N, C-alpha and C positions, 0 to 999 in steps of 0.2 A: 817867694816875698823877697820884699828888701832889704838892702842890707844898711839900708841908712835906718830900719827901725831896731837895727839892732845895736844892745848897750853894752858897753864893754867895760868893766872893772880894773883897776892896779890889783888883783888877786887871779887873772887872767880866765876871769869868767864870762862868758856870755849869756847875755838875757836876752828874750825875743817878748817882751808887753802884752802885741797880740797874741799869742798863746800858752804865753807861760813855762814856755821852754829853759830850762838853763844848760851849760855846758860849760865843761872845762876845755881851757887850751893852752897851748905851753907858750910859753913867751914870741918862738918867731912865729907861731898862728896867730895871735891874739897884732901882729907887726904887720904879715900879709893882711887881716884883715881892717884893722888899722888904716894901713895906706891907700883899700880896696874904700870906703867910706870916702878918706879925701879924695879921691877918682884918679887914682893914679892906677896905668894901664898895669899887662904882666910884662910888659919889659923892664918899664922903671922900677916895678917892686923886683924882680930880678937884679935889675943892677945897680939897687939900693941895698940892697940885702948883700950880693955880694964883695960890693964894696965895705961893708959895716962890719961883716963878716970875715974878709976875707978870704972868701972859698969862692970856687972856679964858676964862673958862672954858666955853664954847664949841669954843676952838679945843682945848685941852686933853678935853674929852670925848673930839672926834671919834678924837683921839691916843690915847688910851686904850682907846677899842672898839674899835681897826683892834689895836691889838696883845693884848687878850684875846682876839678871834677870832684871832689868829696863835698864840695857846696853845692853844686847843681843837682847833686841826689838827694843832698837834705834839704833843696826847693830852694836856693839861694841863685839869684839872678845874676852873674858878672858876667 
């Protein structure tokens, strides 16, 4: 499943029109998906979130890696 078909709303909900599936995201999950949809890779996402939230890049790297792994499990191409 392509991320470009994913719709994100202001309430942190994700919607996949082709399947009708909806899911709730937290604020950071929504930011990661938005950055992915904009074409940014993992390293840029980690750097961006680390700077924005003043969190160590190693910690952010682990969290982003886990999130991306879950996206693959659910069938998203990342």
